[in-house]
C-alpha positions in Angstrom: 73.3 128.3 56.3 76.8 129.4 56.9 77.7 133.0 56.2 80.5 135.3 57.3 79.6 138.8 58.5 81.9 141.7 57.5 81.7 145.4 58.0 81.6 146.5 54.4 81.8 145.2 50.8 85.5 146.1 50.5 86.3 143.7 53.3 84.5 140.9 51.5 86.4 141.8 48.4 89.8 141.6 50.1 88.9 138.2 51.7 87.7 136.8 48.4 90.9 137.9 46.8 92.9 136.3 49.5 90.9 133.0 49.1 91.6 133.0 45.4 95.3 133.6 45.8 95.7 130.9 48.5 93.2 128.6 46.7 91.6 128.1 50.1 88.0 127.6 49.0 84.9 129.7 48.7 82.7 131.5 51.3 79.6 133.7 51.5 79.9 137.1 53.0 77.2 139.5 54.4 78.4 143.1 54.5 76.7 145.0 57.4 76.5 148.1 55.1 74.0 146.2 53.0 71.8 145.3 55.9 71.4 148.5 57.9 68.8 148.4 60.6 66.6 151.6 60.6 63.3 152.8 62.0 61.5 152.1 58.7 62.5 148.5 58.9 61.2 148.3 62.5 57.9 149.9 61.4 57.6 147.4 58.6 58.3 144.5 60.9 55.7 145.7 63.4 53.1 146.0 60.7 54.1 142.5 59.4 53.9 141.0 62.9 50.4 142.5 63.5 49.2 141.3 60.1 50.4 137.7 60.9 48.7 137.8 64.3 45.5 139.1 62.8 45.5 136.3 60.2 46.0 133.7 62.9 43.4 135.1 65.3 41.3 132.0 64.8 44.0 129.9 66.5 43.4 129.8 70.2 46.2 131.2 72.4 48.1 132.2 69.2 50.6 134.2 71.2 51.3 131.1 73.3 51.9 128.8 70.3 53.4 131.1 67.7 56.7 132.9 68.1 58.7 135.4 66.0 62.4 134.5 65.7 63.5 138.1 65.6 62.0 138.6 69.1 63.7 135.5 70.4 67.2 135.9 69.0 69.3 138.3 71.1 72.1 140.0 69.1 73.8 143.3 68.9 71.7 146.0 67.3 74.1 146.3 64.3 73.3 142.7 63.3 69.5 143.2 63.4 69.4 144.1 59.7 70.9 140.7 58.8 68.5 138.9 61.3 65.6 140.7 59.6 66.6 139.4 56.1 66.8 135.8 57.2 64.1 135.5 59.9 61.4 138.1 59.2 59.4 135.6 57.1 59.9 132.8 59.5 57.7 131.7 62.4 58.4 129.3 65.2 55.4 127.3 66.5 54.8 124.8 69.3 54.2 121.7 67.3 53.4 120.3 63.9 49.7 120.6 64.4 50.0 124.4 65.0 52.3 124.5 62.0 49.7 122.9 59.7 47.1 125.4 60.9 49.5 128.4 60.3 50.4 127.3 56.8 46.8 127.0 55.9 46.1 130.6 57.0 49.3 132.1 55.6 51.1 131.3 52.3 54.8 132.0 51.4 56.4 131.9 54.8 58.7 129.4 56.6 57.3 127.7 59.7 59.6 125.8 62.1 58.4 123.7 65.1 60.2 123.3 68.4 60.9 119.6 67.5 62.7 120.7 64.3 60.0 120.1 61.6 60.3 122.6 58.7 57.4 123.9 56.6 59.1 125.7 53.6 57.6 128.6 51.8 57.3 126.4 48.7 54.9 124.1 50.6 57.4 121.2 51.3 57.5 119.7 54.8 60.8 118.4 56.3 60.9 116.3 59.4 61.7 113.0 61.0 65.1 111.8 62.2 68.5 112.6 60.6 71.7 111.2 62.0 73.8 113.8 60.2 73.2 117.5 60.9 74.0 120.0 58.2 73.5 123.3 60.0 75.5 125.1 62.6 72.9 124.9 65.4 72.4 121.2 64.9 76.1 120.6 65.2 76.2 121.3 68.9 75.3 117.7 69.8 77.9 116.4 67.3 80.5 118.8 68.8 79.7 117.7 72.3 80.0 114.1 71.2 83.3 114.7 69.5 84.5 116.6 72.6 83.7 113.6 74.7 85.5 111.4 72.3 88.5 113.7 72.4 88.5 113.6 76.2 88.2 109.8 76.1 91.1 109.6 73.6 93.2 112.0 75.6 92.5 110.0 78.8 93.4 106.8 77.0 96.5 108.4 75.6 97.4 109.7 79.1 96.8 106.2 80.6 98.9 104.7 77.8 101.6 107.2 78.4 101.5 106.6 82.2 101.8 102.8 81.5 104.6 103.4 79.2 106.4 105.6 81.8 105.9 102.9 84.4 107.2 100.2 82.2 110.1 102.4 81.2 111.0 103.0 84.9 110.6 99.3 85.6 112.8 98.5 82.6 115.5 100.9 83.7 115.3 99.5 87.3 115.6 95.9 86.0 118.4 96.9 83.7 120.2 98.4 86.7 119.6 95.2 88.8 120.7 93.1 85.8 123.9 95.1 85.6 124.5 94.8 89.3 123.9 91.1 89.2 126.4 90.7 86.3 129.0 92.7 88.3 128.3 90.4 91.3 128.7 87.3 89.1 131.9 88.7 87.6 133.3 89.5 91.1 132.3 86.0 92.4 134.0 84.4 89.4 137.1 86.4 90.1 137.0 85.3 93.7 136.5 81.7 92.7 139.5 81.9 90.2 141.7 83.4 93.0 140.6 80.7 95.5 141.2 77.9 92.9 144.6 79.3 92.3 145.2 79.4 96.1 144.0 75.8 96.3 146.3 74.7 93.6 149.2 76.5 95.3 148.3 74.8 98.6 148.1 71.4 96.9 151.6 72.0 95.4 152.8 73.1 98.8 151.3 70.0 100.5 152.9 67.8 97.9 156.2 69.5 98.5 155.9 69.2 102.3 155.0 65.5 101.9 158.1 65.1 99.8 160.2 66.9 102.4 158.7 64.7 105.1 159.7 61.6 103.1 163.2 63.0 102.7 163.3 63.8 106.5 162.1 60.3 107.3 164.8 58.9 105.0 167.5 61.1 106.7 166.2 60.0 110.1 166.5 56.3 108.9 170.1 56.9 107.7 171.0 58.8 110.9 169.5 56.0 113.0 171.5 53.4 111.0 174.7 55.5 111.5 173.9 55.9 115.2 173.4 52.1 115.5 176.7 51.5 113.7 178.4 54.0 116.0 176.9 52.4 119.1 178.2 49.0 117.8 181.7 50.5 117.2 181.6 52.1 120.7 180.9 48.8 122.4 183.8 47.2 120.4 186.1 50.1 121.3 185.1 49.7 125.0 185.9 46.0 124.8 189.3 46.7 123.2 189.9 49.5 125.8 189.1 47.1 128.6 191.6 44.6 127.1 194.2 47.2 126.8 193.7 48.3 130.4 194.1 44.7 131.5 197.3 44.4 129.4 198.5 47.7 130.8 197.9 46.5 134.4 199.7 43.3 133.5 202.6 45.3 132.0 202.8 47.4 135.1 202.9 44.3 137.2 205.7 42.9 135.0 207.5 46.2 135.2 207.4 46.3 139.0 208.7 42.7 139.0 211.4 43.7 136.7 212.4 46.7 138.7 213.1 44.4 141.6 215.7 42.8 139.4 217.3 45.9 138.0 220.8 44.5 137.9 220.0 42.1 135.2 220.6 43.5 131.7 218.0 41.3 130.1 215.6 42.6 132.6 216.6 46.2 131.8 215.9 45.7 128.2 212.7 44.0 129.0 211.7 46.9 131.2 212.4 49.3 128.3 210.3 47.2 126.0 207.6 46.9 128.5 207.7 50.7 129.1 207.5 51.3 125.4 204.6 48.9 125.2 203.0 50.7 128.1 203.4 54.0 126.3 201.9 52.6 123.1 199.0 51.2 125.1 198.4 54.5 126.8 198.5 56.2 123.4 196.0 53.7 122.1 193.8 54.2 125.2 194.0 58.0 124.7 193.1 57.6 121.1 190.3 55.3 122.0 189.1 57.8 124.6 189.3 60.6 122.0 187.4 58.4 119.6 184.8 57.7 122.3 184.4 61.4 123.0 184.0 62.1 119.3 181.5 59.3 119.0 179.6 60.7 122.0 179.6 64.1 120.3 178.4 62.6 117.1 175.6 60.7 119.0 174.6 63.9 120.7 174.6 65.8 117.4 172.6 63.0 115.7 170.2 63.0 118.7 169.8 66.7 118.4 169.3 66.6 114.6 166.9 63.7 115.1 164.9 65.8 117.6 165.1 68.8 115.4 163.9 66.7 112.4 161.1 65.3 114.5 160.0 68.8 115.5 160.1 69.9 111.8 158.1 66.8 110.9 155.5 67.6 113.5 155.4 71.3 112.4 155.0 70.2 108.7 152.2 67.8 109.7 150.5 70.6 111.6 150.9 72.9 108.5 149.6 70.1 106.3 146.5 69.6 108.6 146.0 73.4 108.5 146.3 73.5 104.7 143.9 70.6 104.4 141.4 72.3 106.7 141.8 75.5 104.7 141.3 73.6 101.5 138.1 72.1 102.8 136.9 75.5 103.8 137.7 76.9 100.4 135.9 74.0 98.8 132.8 74.7 100.9 133.0 78.4 100.0 133.4 77.5 96.3 130.2 75.4 96.6 128.4 78.3 98.3 129.6 80.7 95.6 128.6 78.2 92.9 125.1 78.0 94.4 124.9 81.8 94.6 126.0 82.1 91.0 123.3 79.6 90.0 120.7 81.6 91.8 121.9 84.8 90.2 121.8 83.2 86.8 118.2 82.1 87.5 117.3 85.7 88.5 119.1 86.9 85.3 116.9 84.6 83.2 113.8 86.0 85.0 115.0 89.5 84.3 115.5 88.7 80.6 112.0 87.3 80.4 110.6 90.5 82.1 112.6 92.6 79.6 111.1 90.6 76.7 107.6 91.2 78.2 108.3 94.9 78.5 109.6 95.0 75.0 106.5 93.3 73.7 104.2 95.7 75.6 106.3 98.6 74.2 105.8 97.3 70.7 102.1 96.9 71.3 101.8 100.5 72.5 103.8 101.7 69.5 101.5 99.8 67.2 98.5 101.4 68.9 100.1 104.8 68.5 100.7 104.0 64.8 97.1 103.0 64.3 95.9 106.2 66.0 98.2 108.3 63.9 97.0 106.5 60.7 93.4 107.1 61.7 94.2 110.8 62.4 95.9 111.0 59.0 92.9 109.4 57.3 90.5 111.8 59.0 92.7 114.7 58.1 92.7 113.6 54.4 89.0 113.1 54.5 88.4 116.5 56.0 90.7 118.3 53.6 89.0 116.5 50.7 85.4 117.1 51.9 85.6 120.7 53.3 85.9 122.4 49.9 83.2 120.2 48.4 80.9 120.8 51.2 81.4 124.5 51.2 80.8 124.6 47.5 77.6 122.5 47.9 76.3 124.7 50.7 77.0 127.8 48.6 75.1 126.4 45.7 72.3 125.3 47.9 72.1 128.8 49.5 72.0 130.4 46.0 69.3 128.1 44.9 67.3 128.8 48.1 67.7 132.5 47.5 66.6 132.2 43.9 63.6 130.0 44.9 62.6 132.6 47.6 62.9 135.4 45.0 60.7 133.5 42.6 58.1 132.8 45.2 58.3 136.4 46.5 57.8 137.7 42.9 54.9 135.4 42.4 53.3 136.6 45.6 54.0 140.3 45.1 52.9 140.4 41.4 50.3 137.6 41.1 49.3 136.8 44.7 49.8 133.1 44.0 52.0 130.5 45.6 53.3 127.1 44.4 50.7 125.4 46.6 48.0 126.9 44.3 49.7 125.6 41.1 49.5 121.9 40.2 52.7 121.6 38.2 53.0 117.9 38.5 49.9 117.5 36.2 51.8 119.0 33.2 55.4 118.0 34.1 55.6 115.0 31.8 54.0 117.0 28.9 56.6 119.8 29.4 59.4 117.3 29.5 58.1 115.6 26.3 57.5 118.8 24.4 60.3 120.8 25.9 58.0 123.7 26.7 58.6 126.3 29.4 56.5 128.9 31.1 58.0 132.3 31.6 56.7 135.6 32.9 56.7 138.9 31.1 60.3 139.6 32.2 61.5 136.3 30.9 61.9 134.6 34.2 61.1 130.9 34.3 58.0 130.2 36.4 57.4 126.4 36.3 59.7 123.9 34.7 63.0 125.4 35.9 61.7 125.6 39.4 61.1 121.9 39.3 64.6 121.3 38.1 65.9 123.7 40.8 64.0 121.7 43.5 65.5 118.4 42.2 69.0 120.0 42.1 68.3 121.3 45.7 67.3 117.8 46.9 70.4 116.3 45.3 72.7 118.9 46.8 71.1 118.5 50.3 71.6 114.7 49.9 75.2 115.2 48.9 75.8 117.6 51.8 74.3 115.1 54.2 76.5 112.3 52.8 79.5 114.5 53.3 78.8 114.8 57.0 79.8 117.5 59.4 82.4 120.2 58.8 83.9 120.2 62.2 86.6 122.9 62.5 87.7 121.5 65.9 89.1 118.5 64.0 92.0 120.7 62.9 92.7 121.6 66.6 92.4 117.9 67.5 94.8 117.0 64.7 97.3 119.6 66.0 97.0 118.3 69.6 97.3 114.7 68.4 100.3 115.6 66.2 101.9 117.4 69.2 101.3 114.3 71.3 102.7 112.1 68.6 105.8 114.3 68.3 106.2 114.2 72.1 106.0 110.4 72.2 108.3 110.2 69.2 110.9 112.3 71.0 110.5 110.1 74.1 111.1 107.0 72.0 114.2 108.6 70.5 115.4 109.6 74.0 114.8 105.9 75.1 116.8 104.6 72.2 119.6 107.2 72.9 119.6 106.1 76.6 119.8 102.5 75.6 122.8 103.1 73.3 124.4 105.1 76.1 123.9 102.3 78.6 125.3 99.7 76.1 128.3 101.9 75.6 128.8 102.3 79.3 128.5 98.5 79.8 131.1 97.9 77.1 133.4 100.5 78.8 132.9 98.9 82.2 133.6 95.4 80.8 136.8 96.7 79.1 137.9 98.5 82.3 137.1 95.3 84.3 139.2 93.2 81.9 142.1 95.7 82.2 141.8 95.8 86.0 141.7 92.0 86.1 144.8 91.7 84.0 146.7 94.3 86.1 145.6 92.6 89.3 146.8 89.3 88.0 150.2 90.7 87.1 150.5 92.2 90.7 149.4 88.8 92.1 151.9 86.9 90.1 154.7 89.3 91.0 153.8 89.2 94.8 153.3 85.5 94.6 156.9 84.9 93.4 158.3 87.2 96.2 156.2 85.5 98.9 157.1 82.1 97.6 160.9 82.9 97.7 160.4 84.3 101.2 158.5 81.2 102.4 160.7 78.6 100.9 164.2 80.1 101.3 165.0 81.2 97.9 163.6 78.4 95.9 161.8 79.0 92.6 158.2 78.3 91.9 
């Protein structure tokens, strides 16, 4: 039985009005004003209790095996009137054997055993095992079971959430590592591009130096050839000079001889001629000496230039060796950087695989959450559908039980008979066939309608058992689960928002890196031209 206790009838009226307006179902109310507990009731209960004990005096240790619920139930005094209505004609006994003995002695009362067997006032016996419990007291075990399931589900949800948070943190960490690796790869590629450009510049410089060395070697060959020609001319000039000196000496000798014969005119003319020839020879000798000096100067200049060219060639060779050494170092560094890039790319592949695994686990967790939400929604729909039906069935059953108890009480009070004393089954088929009914003086149905009522009662009880428990804690569980779902949904939205923000930041960084790379290349090109002009004396690259 499920009833709601209120202070007075007006309170029940207001609540029923509210239920009708909200279409929230039906309920049974027990106004305390209708069930006042007074001294007369206590006296009647005492007499009733003594009468029961006197009827059961044949049962040994009756006080040990028979209990009165009103004495066991502890409630506030203002609720004793309600307790009396529902429990005064009910006994609790030790076991089913004592219950059988009690029902044989006393008719028209309910007897309940400690194991849960029920002997109704109509004579029916209820017992055995029932998986579904349809009363409030029997729901404690179901509530405890559901609470354990709730704790288990909450623990599982918490574990799932913790795993999700761990995977999320790991995903963020791997994303950060992935971003750092991409930045390192980009920087290494920039360095490689710069070094390749430097290598190309060095190669061009080496080719230019090689060309200059060829030109210098050609100039050295020309200068050597000219110096050889000059040396040859010098030897010729010296031979001519020696001949002229000999001729000059001969002329001097002739002039001296002619001076001895000054008186002779022919001799005088010869002396003048010889003197003129001597002057011409001296002039020739002076010119030869001057030519010799100029040749010596030219040779010295050629020797100096040749030495300078040799020094320049050695310097260029040293620079060439240095450039080749630097080129080899750069090639080695490029190989090392290429190896590092390959390792980084392999790590990048592993990170992508890990990201795919995390994404798959995330999808699995989301599918589990969807299944849980679907199950919760189905349970909510089932509860919302079954609660009004169950309440209606329980109310109908309660009304039928009250009517049945009223009939039995009237039969006992007026005729001192019970249903156990009437064999209705013997005439049931005849009544059904003929459509006859037995009624009392007041017109109340005594036999056939009670059988119908019992059948209806059994059907209603079966329907209520099929409906299962009305667990009000399911609503709280639904609210908690919905709150948890909303929290996880917000987390997912935050993750998606963070992902979009990271993608946007990555795009901005990539764009900024491109701009920075272009600006740096412009600066490098500008400085390279200036350095090239400075290094190579105004030439263009």
